MARBA-827743 format. One record per atom (N, C-alpha, C): z, x, y; residue number from 1; residue in three letters. Coordinates in steps of 0.02 Angstrom, whole numbers, plus 50000, padded with zeros to 5 digits. Atoms other than C-alpha are relative to their C-alpha. Layout:
ATOM      zz      xx      yy     i    aa
ATOM       Z       X       Y   NUM   ALA
...
//
This chain:
ATOM      zz      xx      yy     i    aa
ATOM   49945   49954   49987     1   MET
ATOM   54337   53873   52459     1   MET
ATOM   50043   49972   50057     1   MET
ATOM   49953   50025   49949     2   LYS
ATOM   54492   53823   52558     2   LYS
ATOM   50006   50048   50058     2   LYS
ATOM   49986   49960   49939     3   ILE
ATOM   54517   53883   52736     3   ILE
ATOM   50074   50016   50000     3   ILE
ATOM   49931   49978   49997     4   ARG
ATOM   54676   53984   52757     4   ARG
ATOM   50012   50039   50065     4   ARG
ATOM   49986   49959   49940     5   PRO
ATOM   54765   54075   52900     5   PRO
ATOM   49966   50068   49994     5   PRO
ATOM   50036   49937   49992     6   ASN
ATOM   54674   54231   52959     6   ASN
ATOM   49926   49995   49984     6   ASN
ATOM   50071   50009   50013     7   ASP
ATOM   54507   54163   52900     7   ASP
ATOM   49963   49988   50066     7   ASP
ATOM   50042   50013   49941     8   ILE
ATOM   54364   54152   53024     8   ILE
ATOM   49960   49937   49986     8   ILE
ATOM   50038   50062   50008     9   VAL
ATOM   54288   53980   53050     9   VAL
ATOM   49954   49990   50060     9   VAL
ATOM   50044   50022   49946    10   PHE
ATOM   54145   53910   53153    10   PHE
ATOM   50020   49929   50016    10   PHE
ATOM   49981   50067   49977    11   HIS
ATOM   54202   53759   53255    11   HIS
ATOM   49936   49967   50028    11   HIS
ATOM   50064   50031   49983    12   LYS
ATOM   54048   53647   53263    12   LYS
ATOM   49998   49968   50070    12   LYS
ATOM   50003   50031   49934    13   PRO
ATOM   54094   53545   53420    13   PRO
ATOM   49997   50049   50058    13   PRO
ATOM   49999   49953   49944    14   SER
ATOM   54127   53698   53529    14   SER
ATOM   49948   50056   49993    14   SER
ATOM   50047   49945   50013    15   GLY
ATOM   54004   53819   53447    15   GLY
ATOM   50034   50068   49999    15   GLY
ATOM   49962   49938   49999    16   GLU
ATOM   54142   53950   53440    16   GLU
ATOM   50023   50020   49930    16   GLU
ATOM   49968   49975   50061    17   GLU
ATOM   54207   54060   53300    17   GLU
ATOM   50073   50013   50016    17   GLU
ATOM   49928   49994   49990    18   TRP
ATOM   54396   54058   53281    18   TRP
ATOM   50032   50035   49941    18   TRP
ATOM   49955   49976   50052    19   VAL
ATOM   54529   54151   53184    19   VAL
ATOM   50053   49945   49991    19   VAL
ATOM   49953   50054   50014    20   VAL
ATOM   54641   54022   53100    20   VAL
ATOM   50071   50026   50002    20   VAL
ATOM   49929   49983   49997    21   CYS
ATOM   54825   54032   53145    21   CYS
ATOM   50039   49961   49947    21   CYS
ATOM   49965   50042   50048    22   GLY
ATOM   54886   53887   53040    22   GLY
ATOM   49957   49941   49979    22   GLY
ATOM   50040   50055   50026    23   ILE
ATOM   54820   53744   52936    23   ILE
ATOM   50046   49950   49965    23   ILE
ATOM   49961   50053   50032    24   ASN
ATOM   54889   53577   52876    24   ASN
ATOM   49951   49953   49966    24   ASN
ATOM   50048   50041   50038    25   TYR
ATOM   54785   53496   52739    25   TYR
ATOM   50023   49927   49996    25   TYR
ATOM   49975   50070   50003    26   ASP
ATOM   54898   53341   52738    26   ASP
ATOM   49975   49960   50059    26   ASP
ATOM   50024   50035   49940    27   THR
ATOM   54845   53298   52916    27   THR
ATOM   49926   50012   50013    27   THR
ATOM   50071   49983   49990    28   GLY
ATOM   54671   53376   52904    28   GLY
ATOM   49987   50038   50064    28   GLY
ATOM   50005   49965   49936    29   GLU
ATOM   54703   53489   53053    29   GLU
ATOM   50014   50075   49991    29   GLU
ATOM   49985   49928   49997    30   LEU
ATOM   54704   53674   53094    30   LEU
ATOM   50012   50020   50072    30   LEU
ATOM   49986   49972   49934    31   ILE
ATOM   54763   53779   53240    31   ILE
ATOM   49971   50070   50002    31   ILE
ATOM   50027   49932   49993    32   PRO
ATOM   54661   53929   53296    32   PRO
ATOM   50046   50044   50040    32   PRO
ATOM   49966   49952   49956    33   CYS
ATOM   54733   54086   53372    33   CYS
ATOM   49967   49998   50068    33   CYS
ATOM   50030   49994   49934    34   GLY
ATOM   54705   54108   53557    34   GLY
ATOM   50027   49950   50050    34   GLY
ATOM   49979   50042   49944    35   TYR
ATOM   54724   54018   53722    35   TYR
ATOM   49951   49943   50009    35   TYR
ATOM   49930   50020   49996    36   PRO
ATOM   54768   53882   53752    36   PRO
ATOM   50030   49989   49931    36   PRO
ATOM   49966   50007   50065    37   PHE
ATOM   54894   53882   53611    37   PHE
ATOM   50057   49951   50008    37   PHE
ATOM   50042   50013   50058    38   PRO
ATOM   54916   53774   53516    38   PRO
ATOM   49944   49952   50017    38   PRO
ATOM   50057   50046   49998    39   THR
ATOM   54746   53692   53507    39   THR
ATOM   49992   49973   49929    39   THR
ATOM   50007   50030   50066    40   ILE
ATOM   54723   53570   53364    40   ILE
ATOM   49927   49978   49990    40   ILE
ATOM   50069   50019   50018    41   ALA
ATOM   54554   53546   53279    41   ALA
ATOM   50001   49967   49931    41   ALA
ATOM   50008   50031   50066    42   ARG
ATOM   54497   53442   53132    42   ARG
ATOM   49969   50052   49952    42   ARG
ATOM   50028   49954   50050    43   ILE
ATOM   54466   53542   52974    43   ILE
ATOM   49927   49982   49987    43   ILE
ATOM   50068   50023   50013    44   ASP
ATOM   54309   53437   52948    44   ASP
ATOM   49950   50025   50052    44   ASP
ATOM   50044   49974   49948    45   ASP
ATOM   54239   53507   53111    45   ASP
ATOM   49988   50075   49994    45   ASP
ATOM   50004   49928   50007    46   CYS
ATOM   54253   53686   53046    46   CYS
ATOM   49966   50020   49936    46   CYS
ATOM   50035   49972   50058    47   VAL
ATOM   54148   53789   52928    47   VAL
ATOM   50027   50070   49989    47   VAL
ATOM   49975   49934   50017    48   LEU
ATOM   54219   53941   52839    48   LEU
ATOM   49945   50052   50008    48   LEU
ATOM   50047   49946   49989    49   VAL
ATOM   54128   54097   52900    49   VAL
ATOM   50018   50061   49958    49   VAL
ATOM   49976   49942   50037    50   GLU
ATOM   54235   54233   52822    50   GLU
ATOM   50070   49988   49975    50   GLU
ATOM   49934   50005   50030    51   SER
ATOM   54380   54223   52702    51   SER
ATOM   50032   50069   50001    51   SER
ATOM   49969   49934   49991    52   CYS
ATOM   54498   54365   52748    52   CYS
ATOM   50051   50016   49947    52   CYS
ATOM   49953   49990   50056    53   ASN
ATOM   54619   54341   52603    53   ASN
ATOM   50061   50041   50021    53   ASN
ATOM   49939   49968   49975    54   LYS
ATOM   54768   54399   52708    54   LYS
ATOM   50053   49946   50010    54   LYS
ATOM   49948   50050   49988    55   PRO
ATOM   54936   54311   52719    55   PRO
ATOM   50009   49987   50074    55   PRO
ATOM   49984   50018   49931    56   GLN
ATOM   54988   54222   52877    56   GLN
ATOM   50052   50050   50026    56   GLN
ATOM   49955   49949   49973    57   THR
ATOM   55074   54350   52990    57   THR
ATOM   50065   49968   50025    57   THR
ATOM   49936   50024   49971    58   GLU
ATOM   55254   54335   53050    58   GLU
ATOM   49990   49979   50072    58   GLU
ATOM   50014   50018   49930    59   GLU
ATOM   55185   54330   53228    59   GLU
ATOM   49970   49929   50003    59   GLU
ATOM   50029   50067   50002    60   MET
ATOM   55081   54176   53183    60   MET
ATOM   50054   49948   49985    60   MET
ATOM   49947   50047   50018    61   LYS
ATOM   55230   54092   53100    61   LYS
ATOM   50048   49988   50058    61   LYS
ATOM   49954   50005   49943    62   LYS
ATOM   55341   54129   53250    62   LYS
ATOM   49969   49956   50055    62   LYS
ATOM   50033   50040   49949    63   ALA
ATOM   55213   54055   53372    63   ALA
ATOM   49999   49926   49981    63   ALA
ATOM   50001   50070   50023    64   LEU
ATOM   55198   53897   53267    64   LEU
ATOM   50070   49970   50003    64   LEU
ATOM   49931   50026   49996    65   ARG
ATOM   55388   53878   53254    65   ARG
ATOM   50020   49986   50072    65   ARG
ATOM   49983   50009   49929    66   GLU
ATOM   55406   53900   53443    66   GLU
ATOM   49970   49937   50029    66   GLU
ATOM   50033   50061   49976    67   HIS
ATOM   55289   53752   53467    67   HIS
ATOM   50014   49941   49954    67   HIS
ATOM   49978   50053   50047    68   VAL
ATOM   55377   53647   53333    68   VAL
ATOM   49941   49976   49957    68   VAL
ATOM   50057   50015   50042    69   MET
ATOM   55226   53656   53219    69   MET
ATOM   50007   50033   49932    69   MET
ATOM   49986   49968   50063    70   SER
ATOM   55307   53717   53059    70   SER
ATOM   49957   49974   49943    70   SER
ATOM   50042   50028   50053    71   SER
ATOM   55195   53603   52955    71   SER
ATOM   49934   50039   49993    71   SER
ATOM   50060   49958   50003    72   PHE
ATOM   55054   53728   52993    72   PHE
ATOM   50014   50069   49971    72   PHE
ATOM   49982   49936   50030    73   ILE
ATOM   55148   53873   52912    73   ILE
ATOM   49985   49996   49926    73   ILE
ATOM   50022   49997   50069    74   GLU
ATOM   55075   53922   52745    74   GLU
ATOM   50059   50018   49954    74   GLU
ATOM   49949   49984   50051    75   GLU
ATOM   55192   53917   52596    75   GLU
ATOM   49964   50033   49943    75   GLU
ATOM   50033   49963   50053    76   LEU
ATOM   55142   54048   52471    76   LEU
ATOM   50028   49980   49932    76   LEU
ATOM   49979   50013   50068    77   THR
ATOM   55148   54016   52285    77   THR
ATOM   50014   50067   49967    77   THR
ATOM   49985   49938   50036    78   GLU
ATOM   55203   54143   52155    78   GLU
ATOM   49937   50041   49985    78   GLU
ATOM   50063   49966   50015    79   ASP
ATOM   55019   54185   52123    79   ASP
ATOM   49974   50041   50058    79   ASP
ATOM   50029   49969   49941    80   GLU
ATOM   54990   54243   52301    80   GLU
ATOM   50040   50059   50024    80   GLU
//
């Protein structure tokens, strides 16, 4: 199952659980919500704990745009 924004992941190197703010499968990276923002982690270092099946919020998109990280904004398909 693919990790998506709002999902909860376990970050193996830090031992922390994070809520995902944005994800970029092309680069293999994700950005968790929280401080310091933005923090970039490798997708391979994360394990999906809970799939929340919620769209990325406008607040998340705004924060990513403000940090020039638009490639982490999820583009929804017609099925979603």
